[in-house]
KEKE-3310 file (N, C-alpha, C; in steps of 0.2 Angstrom, whole numbers, plus 5000, padded with zeros to 4 digits):
npx = (5004:5001:5011:5005:5006:5005:5011:5012:4999:4995:5002:4995:4980:4984:4989:4976:4967:4973:4970:4957:4953:4960:4954:4940:4942:4936:4925:4921:4922:4916:4899:4901:4903:4891:4883:4881:4877:4878:4884:4895:4900:4910:4920:4932:4947:4938:4924:4924:4915:4897:4883:4870:4859:4860:4850:4842:4852:4850:4839:4838:4848:4844:4830:4838:4846:4840:4836:4826:4822:4833:4841:4829:4835:4850:4849:4845:4852:4863:4858:4855:4870:4875:4868:4870:4885:4887:4879:4883:4897:4902:4894:4902:4914:4910:4909:4924:4929:4922:4919:4927:4938:4952:4953:4950:4958:4965:4956:4951:4961:4962:4955:4956:4967:4960:4958:4971:4967:4957:4941:4943:4954:4946:4936:4934:4935:4923:4913:4911:4906:4892:4884:4882:4877:4876:4885:4899:4892:4886:4898:4907:4895:4894:4905:4902:4892:4880:4877:4866:4857:4859:4853:4854:4858:4856:4862:4865:4864:4852:4845:4854:4863:4869:4871:4875:4890:4896:4894:4902:4916:4933:4938:4924:4925:4938:4935:4925:4933:4941:4935:4925:4936:4940:4928:4926:4931:4921:4908:4906:4903:4894:4884:4882:4881:4867:4859:4859:4861:4874:4866:4856:4866:4872:4860:4857:4868:4880:4875:4870:4878:4887:4884:4888:4901:4892:4888:4895:4904:4893:4892:4902:4902:4889:4895:4903:4896:4888:4898:4901:4906:4914:4908:4894:4891:4898:4888:4876:4868:4853:4854:4845:4835:4839:4852:4864:4867:4879:4885:4875:4879:4890:4887:4882:4893:4905:4910:4925:4928:4912:4913:4904:4901:4907:4895:4897:4892:4877:4883:4890:4881:4873:4882:4883:4868:4872:4878:4872:4867:4876:4884:4870:4869:4882:4882:4871:4874:4886:4890:4892:4898:4911:4910:4910:4923:4933:4927:4931:4923:4912)
npy = (4992:5010:5023:5040:5053:5068:5079:5070:5071:5082:5084:5075:5078:5093:5085:5081:5089:5098:5088:5088:5101:5102:5095:5099:5112:5114:5112:5121:5134:5128:5130:5144:5153:5147:5154:5165:5183:5183:5195:5198:5184:5185:5192:5201:5202:5181:5180:5177:5174:5167:5170:5177:5174:5159:5151:5154:5153:5137:5133:5141:5132:5118:5121:5126:5113:5103:5096:5086:5076:5071:5069:5058:5048:5047:5040:5028:5023:5022:5015:5003:5002:5001:4989:4977:4977:4970:4958:4951:4951:4944:4931:4929:4927:4918:4909:4906:4902:4893:4881:4867:4868:4867:4876:4890:4897:4902:4909:4918:4927:4932:4939:4948:4954:4961:4974:4982:4989:5001:5011:5018:5010:5002:5008:5007:4992:4989:4998:4992:4979:4985:4989:4979:4965:4953:4949:4943:4928:4928:4930:4919:4909:4912:4907:4895:4897:4903:4914:4925:4918:4925:4936:4955:4964:4980:4990:5003:5019:5015:5008:4997:4994:5004:5000:4988:4985:4988:4980:4972:4968:4968:4974:4971:4957:4953:4960:4953:4938:4940:4941:4930:4920:4921:4914:4902:4884:4875:4881:4878:4863:4862:4865:4855:4846:4850:4847:4858:4866:4875:4886:4887:4889:4899:4908:4910:4911:4915:4926:4932:4932:4943:4957:4970:4974:4971:4983:4991:4986:4995:5009:5011:5010:5015:5030:5033:5025:5036:5046:5043:5046:5045:5034:5035:5046:5039:5029:5034:5038:5049:5063:5071:5060:5052:5055:5057:5064:5071:5070:5081:5091:5096:5102:5113:5121:5134:5139:5145:5141:5147:5161:5166:5174:5166:5160:5158:5157:5150:5136:5130:5130:5119:5110:5107:5101:5090:5084:5078:5066:5055:5059:5060:5046:5041:5050:5041:5027:5027:5024:5010:5006:5008:5000:4986:4989:4988:4980:4962:4955:4941)
npz = (4999:4997:5004:5014:5016:5019:5008:4996:4997:4997:4984:4974:4975:4967:4958:4952:4952:4943:4931:4932:4930:4915:4909:4908:4901:4887:4889:4896:4888:4877:4885:4891:4877:4868:4877:4873:4863:4844:4842:4852:4855:4844:4847:4852:4868:4871:4876:4895:4905:4905:4896:4894:4883:4884:4882:4869:4859:4861:4858:4844:4835:4839:4830:4819:4817:4815:4827:4832:4825:4821:4834:4834:4827:4831:4840:4839:4831:4841:4852:4846:4840:4852:4861:4851:4852:4864:4865:4856:4861:4871:4868:4858:4867:4878:4872:4870:4877:4884:4877:4872:4858:4844:4835:4844:4853:4838:4836:4844:4846:4831:4832:4842:4834:4829:4834:4830:4820:4815:4809:4800:4792:4788:4780:4766:4763:4769:4768:4755:4756:4763:4755:4745:4754:4750:4742:4740:4742:4730:4719:4725:4721:4705:4700:4698:4688:4694:4696:4695:4706:4717:4723:4727:4740:4745:4758:4761:4766:4779:4793:4796:4789:4797:4810:4808:4803:4812:4822:4828:4843:4848:4859:4866:4869:4872:4887:4891:4892:4899:4912:4910:4914:4923:4934:4941:4938:4944:4946:4934:4930:4942:4936:4926:4932:4935:4922:4913:4901:4888:4883:4894:4905:4901:4898:4911:4922:4918:4912:4924:4931:4926:4924:4927:4920:4907:4910:4912:4896:4889:4891:4886:4874:4870:4871:4860:4850:4849:4846:4831:4816:4804:4799:4800:4787:4777:4774:4773:4762:4761:4768:4774:4779:4785:4794:4808:4826:4825:4811:4807:4817:4811:4799:4804:4811:4809:4791:4781:4770:4762:4761:4773:4790:4805:4816:4828:4841:4837:4834:4843:4853:4847:4850:4862:4862:4856:4868:4877:4877:4877:4890:4901:4897:4903:4917:4923:4923:4929:4944:4939:4930:4937:4943:4935:4929:4938:4948:4958:4962:4963)
capx = (5000:5009:5012:5000:5008:5006:5015:5009:4992:4995:5002:4991:4976:4986:4986:4969:4963:4975:4968:4954:4953:4961:4947:4937:4941:4936:4916:4915:4924:4909:4896:4901:4902:4883:4876:4883:4873:4881:4892:4898:4904:4916:4925:4939:4947:4935:4924:4928:4911:4891:4878:4864:4857:4859:4841:4839:4856:4846:4831:4840:4852:4838:4827:4840:4850:4831:4838:4821:4821:4840:4841:4829:4841:4854:4846:4840:4858:4867:4857:4857:4876:4879:4867:4872:4890:4886:4878:4887:4904:4899:4895:4910:4918:4906:4915:4933:4931:4918:4920:4935:4940:4961:4956:4947:4963:4967:4952:4951:4967:4963:4950:4962:4972:4957:4962:4977:4962:4952:4936:4946:4959:4940:4933:4931:4932:4917:4906:4908:4900:4888:4882:4877:4877:4878:4890:4904:4888:4886:4905:4907:4887:4896:4909:4897:4888:4873:4878:4860:4850:4856:4848:4856:4857:4858:4864:4863:4854:4844:4846:4854:4870:4870:4873:4877:4896:4901:4893:4909:4923:4936:4936:4922:4924:4940:4935:4922:4934:4946:4928:4922:4942:4939:4925:4928:4929:4918:4900:4903:4902:4889:4879:4882:4878:4860:4857:4857:4866:4879:4863:4855:4872:4873:4856:4855:4873:4884:4875:4868:4887:4890:4878:4892:4905:4889:4883:4902:4902:4887:4891:4909:4900:4885:4897:4906:4892:4884:4904:4903:4909:4914:4904:4888:4892:4896:4883:4870:4868:4852:4855:4839:4830:4844:4860:4865:4869:4888:4882:4870:4883:4895:4882:4881:4900:4903:4912:4926:4923:4907:4908:4899:4900:4904:4890:4901:4886:4874:4888:4890:4874:4870:4886:4881:4866:4875:4884:4864:4863:4881:4883:4869:4870:4887:4877:4865:4879:4892:4892:4889:4904:4916:4912:4911:4931:4939:4928:4933:4916:4907)
capy = (5001:5016:5025:5040:5058:5078:5080:5063:5072:5088:5083:5071:5083:5094:5083:5078:5096:5097:5084:5092:5110:5104:5090:5103:5118:5113:5112:5127:5137:5127:5133:5150:5152:5144:5157:5172:5184:5183:5199:5196:5178:5185:5200:5201:5195:5179:5182:5170:5171:5163:5179:5175:5169:5151:5149:5158:5149:5132:5136:5142:5127:5114:5118:5127:5109:5096:5090:5082:5069:5069:5063:5050:5045:5047:5037:5020:5018:5021:5006:4998:4996:4996:4981:4972:4975:4968:4954:4945:4950:4942:4928:4928:4930:4913:4902:4905:4903:4887:4878:4868:4865:4867:4885:4895:4903:4905:4914:4924:4930:4932:4943:4954:4959:4969:4983:4987:4994:5006:5010:5024:5007:4997:5011:5005:4984:4986:4998:4987:4971:4987:4993:4972:4960:4948:4951:4937:4922:4929:4928:4912:4903:4915:4902:4888:4900:4904:4918:4929:4917:4925:4944:4959:4965:4986:4993:5011:5021:5010:5009:4991:4997:5010:4995:4979:4985:4993:4977:4968:4970:4965:4977:4971:4952:4955:4961:4945:4932:4939:4938:4922:4915:4923:4912:4892:4876:4870:4881:4876:4858:4861:4867:4853:4840:4849:4846:4867:4865:4878:4890:4889:4890:4907:4913:4908:4912:4919:4933:4939:4937:4947:4961:4976:4970:4974:4991:4996:4990:4998:5013:5014:5008:5020:5034:5028:5025:5044:5049:5041:5053:5046:5029:5037:5049:5036:5022:5037:5045:5053:5064:5071:5059:5048:5062:5057:5072:5072:5076:5091:5097:5096:5106:5121:5124:5141:5135:5150:5142:5148:5167:5166:5175:5163:5159:5149:5156:5144:5129:5129:5129:5115:5102:5104:5097:5084:5080:5079:5061:5052:5059:5057:5040:5040:5051:5035:5022:5029:5019:5002:5010:5009:4993:4982:4989:4987:4975:4956:4950:4935)
capz = (5002:4996:5012:5014:5017:5019:5003:4993:4997:4990:4977:4973:4974:4961:4948:4950:4948:4936:4924:4931:4922:4908:4905:4908:4901:4884:4888:4898:4882:4872:4887:4886:4870:4868:4882:4872:4858:4839:4843:4861:4855:4840:4849:4855:4870:4868:4886:4900:4910:4902:4898:4891:4879:4879:4880:4860:4853:4860:4851:4838:4834:4840:4826:4809:4813:4814:4831:4834:4822:4820:4838:4836:4822:4834:4848:4838:4829:4847:4853:4842:4841:4860:4862:4848:4854:4871:4864:4850:4865:4876:4865:4858:4873:4879:4866:4866:4883:4887:4870:4869:4851:4844:4833:4846:4853:4832:4831:4851:4843:4825:4835:4848:4831:4826:4840:4830:4812:4815:4808:4797:4789:4785:4775:4759:4763:4772:4761:4748:4759:4765:4747:4743:4759:4747:4734:4741:4741:4722:4717:4724:4715:4699:4697:4693:4681:4696:4701:4693:4711:4722:4723:4731:4748:4748:4764:4763:4771:4781:4800:4795:4785:4798:4816:4807:4802:4819:4830:4831:4843:4850:4866:4874:4866:4877:4893:4893:4892:4904:4917:4912:4915:4931:4936:4942:4935:4948:4944:4926:4933:4943:4931:4920:4937:4938:4917:4912:4893:4889:4884:4898:4908:4898:4900:4916:4927:4915:4911:4928:4935:4920:4922:4932:4914:4902:4911:4910:4890:4886:4894:4883:4869:4869:4870:4857:4844:4847:4842:4825:4809:4798:4795:4795:4783:4773:4773:4775:4757:4764:4774:4776:4784:4790:4797:4815:4828:4824:4804:4809:4818:4806:4797:4808:4811:4803:4789:4780:4762:4759:4762:4779:4795:4808:4819:4832:4847:4837:4832:4852:4856:4843:4851:4868:4863:4853:4872:4882:4875:4880:4897:4903:4902:4909:4923:4926:4924:4929:4948:4936:4923:4940:4947:4929:4926:4944:4955:4957:4966:4959)
cpx = (5005:5006:5009:5002:5007:5007:5012:5004:4991:4997:4997:4983:4977:4985:4978:4965:4967:4971:4959:4948:4955:4956:4941:4935:4940:4926:4915:4919:4918:4902:4893:4899:4893:4879:4878:4878:4880:4889:4896:4903:4912:4919:4929:4942:4939:4929:4923:4921:4903:4889:4872:4857:4855:4854:4837:4842:4853:4842:4834:4844:4846:4834:4832:4843:4844:4835:4831:4820:4827:4841:4835:4834:4847:4854:4847:4847:4863:4865:4858:4865:4878:4873:4869:4879:4891:4883:4882:4895:4904:4897:4901:4916:4916:4908:4920:4931:4928:4919:4927:4937:4949:4960:4954:4951:4967:4962:4952:4959:4969:4957:4950:4965:4968:4958:4966:4976:4956:4946:4938:4947:4950:4936:4930:4929:4920:4910:4905:4903:4895:4884:4879:4882:4882:4879:4894:4899:4888:4891:4904:4898:4893:4902:4908:4894:4879:4872:4871:4854:4850:4853:4853:4853:4860:4859:4862:4859:4851:4852:4852:4861:4872:4874:4876:4886:4898:4898:4900:4916:4928:4937:4932:4922:4932:4942:4930:4923:4938:4941:4928:4931:4942:4934:4927:4923:4919:4909:4898:4900:4898:4882:4877:4877:4866:4857:4855:4864:4870:4872:4859:4860:4873:4868:4855:4860:4879:4884:4873:4874:4889:4887:4882:4896:4900:4887:4892:4907:4899:4888:4896:4907:4895:4890:4901:4902:4891:4892:4903:4901:4909:4910:4898:4889:4895:4891:4876:4868:4861:4851:4850:4834:4833:4852:4859:4867:4877:4890:4878:4876:4888:4891:4880:4890:4902:4910:4916:4926:4919:4905:4906:4901:4901:4901:4889:4894:4879:4875:4890:4888:4871:4879:4885:4874:4865:4878:4877:4867:4869:4882:4876:4868:4877:4885:4877:4869:4884:4896:4892:4898:4908:4916:4915:4921:4935:4934:4930:4928:4912:4898)
cpy = (5006:5022:5033:5049:5066:5079:5077:5067:5076:5086:5080:5075:5088:5091:5079:5085:5099:5095:5088:5098:5109:5099:5097:5111:5118:5115:5117:5131:5135:5131:5141:5153:5150:5149:5167:5173:5183:5189:5197:5190:5178:5192:5198:5202:5192:5181:5174:5168:5172:5172:5173:5176:5162:5145:5147:5154:5143:5129:5136:5135:5119:5113:5123:5119:5102:5094:5086:5076:5067:5065:5057:5047:5043:5041:5028:5017:5020:5015:5003:4994:4996:4990:4974:4970:4968:4961:4948:4945:4944:4934:4923:4925:4921:4906:4899:4903:4894:4882:4875:4863:4869:4874:4891:4899:4908:4913:4921:4927:4936:4940:4951:4958:4963:4974:4986:4990:4995:5005:5013:5017:5004:5000:5007:4997:4987:4994:4994:4980:4975:4989:4986:4970:4954:4946:4943:4931:4921:4929:4921:4906:4906:4910:4897:4891:4902:4908:4924:4925:4921:4935:4952:4964:4973:4986:4999:5013:5018:5010:5001:4993:5002:5004:4991:4981:4986:4987:4972:4972:4970:4966:4972:4963:4950:4955:4958:4940:4934:4939:4932:4918:4914:4916:4903:4890:4874:4875:4879:4867:4856:4863:4859:4847:4841:4848:4850:4866:4872:4885:4893:4892:4899:4909:4915:4908:4912:4929:4937:4940:4942:4956:4967:4976:4973:4982:4994:4997:4996:5005:5018:5013:5014:5029:5035:5031:5034:5050:5049:5046:5050:5039:5030:5039:5048:5031:5027:5039:5050:5055:5068:5071:5051:5049:5061:5064:5075:5075:5080:5095:5099:5101:5115:5126:5127:5136:5143:5150:5144:5161:5171:5171:5169:5164:5154:5151:5149:5135:5127:5125:5123:5108:5102:5102:5091:5078:5079:5069:5056:5054:5060:5048:5036:5043:5042:5028:5021:5023:5011:5005:5007:4999:4987:4984:4987:4984:4968:4954:4950:4935)
cpz = (5002:5002:5010:5018:5017:5010:4998:4995:4994:4983:4973:4969:4968:4956:4948:4949:4944:4930:4925:4926:4919:4904:4903:4906:4893:4882:4891:4893:4879:4876:4886:4880:4866:4874:4880:4868:4851:4839:4849:4856:4851:4842:4854:4861:4871:4879:4892:4906:4905:4903:4900:4892:4876:4879:4871:4857:4854:4855:4843:4832:4835:4832:4817:4810:4814:4819:4833:4831:4819:4828:4840:4833:4825:4839:4846:4836:4833:4851:4856:4842:4846:4859:4859:4849:4861:4871:4862:4855:4869:4874:4861:4863:4876:4876:4863:4872:4887:4883:4870:4859:4848:4841:4839:4848:4847:4832:4837:4846:4837:4829:4841:4841:4829:4827:4835:4820:4814:4812:4800:4790:4785:4784:4771:4757:4765:4771:4757:4750:4760:4761:4745:4745:4756:4741:4736:4738:4732:4718:4718:4718:4709:4694:4696:4691:4686:4699:4702:4700:4715:4722:4727:4737:4750:4755:4767:4764:4774:4789:4801:4793:4792:4807:4812:4810:4809:4826:4830:4834:4847:4857:4872:4873:4874:4886:4895:4894:4898:4910:4916:4915:4921:4935:4938:4939:4939:4944:4937:4927:4935:4939:4927:4924:4938:4930:4911:4906:4894:4886:4892:4903:4906:4901:4909:4926:4926:4914:4917:4931:4933:4919:4927:4924:4910:4904:4908:4900:4885:4885:4888:4876:4863:4868:4862:4849:4843:4844:4836:4822:4803:4794:4795:4789:4777:4769:4771:4768:4757:4769:4777:4780:4789:4794:4803:4817:4826:4817:4804:4812:4816:4799:4800:4811:4803:4797:4783:4769:4757:4759:4769:4783:4800:4815:4823:4838:4844:4836:4841:4854:4855:4847:4858:4869:4863:4862:4876:4881:4881:4887:4902:4904:4904:4915:4926:4928:4924:4938:4943:4934:4929:4944:4941:4929:4932:4949:4952:4960:4962:4960)
residu = (UNK:UNK:UNK:UNK:UNK:UNK:UNK:UNK:UNK:UNK:UNK:UNK:UNK:UNK:UNK:UNK:UNK:UNK:UNK:UNK:UNK:UNK:UNK:UNK:UNK:UNK:UNK:UNK:UNK:UNK:UNK:UNK:UNK:UNK:UNK:UNK:UNK:UNK:UNK:UNK:UNK:UNK:UNK:UNK:UNK:UNK:UNK:UNK:UNK:UNK:UNK:UNK:UNK:UNK:UNK:UNK:UNK:UNK:UNK:UNK:UNK:UNK:UNK:UNK:UNK:UNK:UNK:UNK:UNK:UNK:UNK:UNK:UNK:UNK:UNK:UNK:UNK:UNK:UNK:UNK:UNK:UNK:UNK:UNK:UNK:UNK:UNK:UNK:UNK:UNK:UNK:UNK:UNK:UNK:UNK:UNK:UNK:UNK:UNK:UNK:UNK:UNK:UNK:UNK:UNK:UNK:UNK:UNK:UNK:UNK:UNK:UNK:UNK:UNK:UNK:UNK:UNK:UNK:UNK:UNK:UNK:UNK:UNK:UNK:UNK:UNK:UNK:UNK:UNK:UNK:UNK:UNK:UNK:UNK:UNK:UNK:UNK:UNK:UNK:UNK:UNK:UNK:UNK:UNK:UNK:UNK:UNK:UNK:UNK:UNK:UNK:UNK:UNK:UNK:UNK:UNK:UNK:UNK:UNK:UNK:UNK:UNK:UNK:UNK:UNK:UNK:UNK:UNK:UNK:UNK:UNK:UNK:UNK:UNK:UNK:UNK:UNK:UNK:UNK:UNK:UNK:UNK:UNK:UNK:UNK:UNK:UNK:UNK:UNK:UNK:UNK:UNK:UNK:UNK:UNK:UNK:UNK:UNK:UNK:UNK:UNK:UNK:UNK:UNK:UNK:UNK:UNK:UNK:UNK:UNK:UNK:UNK:UNK:UNK:UNK:UNK:UNK:UNK:UNK:UNK:UNK:UNK:UNK:UNK:UNK:UNK:UNK:UNK:UNK:UNK:UNK:UNK:UNK:UNK:UNK:UNK:UNK:UNK:UNK:UNK:UNK:UNK:UNK:UNK:UNK:UNK:UNK:UNK:UNK:UNK:UNK:UNK:UNK:UNK:UNK:UNK:UNK:UNK:UNK:UNK:UNK:UNK:UNK:UNK:UNK:UNK:UNK:UNK:UNK:UNK:UNK:UNK:UNK:UNK:UNK:UNK:UNK:UNK:UNK:UNK:UNK:UNK:UNK:UNK:UNK:UNK:UNK:UNK:UNK:UNK:UNK:UNK:UNK:UNK:UNK:UNK:UNK:UNK)
# end
């Protein structure tokens, strides 16, 4: 255990306060800019105290960005990605840990190495799959002259195209695998003696024990999905009906290319609107999130 001394306590709190200031400074700047009118926010020097136009800017940003429709799309997208990642990673980790077959570690390391491949690198092949999800089957059957049997399945501009390519997660699989390895083997043996099959053991034993891990993973992945910009921008072709919050926010960010004055107060108000869903989820699941990452209780 680290020895607690007055000097060490002061240094520890100084580091924590410094980290808090560094993390909160951009959010404070956004809040201050969103609370001033157009003339004040473009004044030099930039004000550091809030103004009295926050509600007006929020209402203008909500209307100009059509966030009523956009937030619904974003929530469906984020919840779908989160649920898919939680379920798929739990099932894949369950198959790796509790089923004995020769290639299970090979599959695990193949999944784990995908951590080095961000979505930006996989954009082109992923887009090709989303444009026609059945193309691999079409190509295989084309070798024997039956390519026309398989129809096209276009996932572009749909919730399926937004969600399905993102539900695989090596991080979640690794998190579940490490947790499942800490569960005593006697528990699985007892379940077998009671006549429980793999599905019942997974649903009745592993899932209840993994609730904190699920909450931690769901929190991380929900925030990650809400912040996605590149993939929705690629797969959504009709931004009038399928745009996400980050895509809509980009439209409100002022661009000097069009010779328009920077309406930063409205853009920062829109930023606050986009920040609300992940912030609320993080606050509500904070206790479960911390327990899922640090708790070792079974």
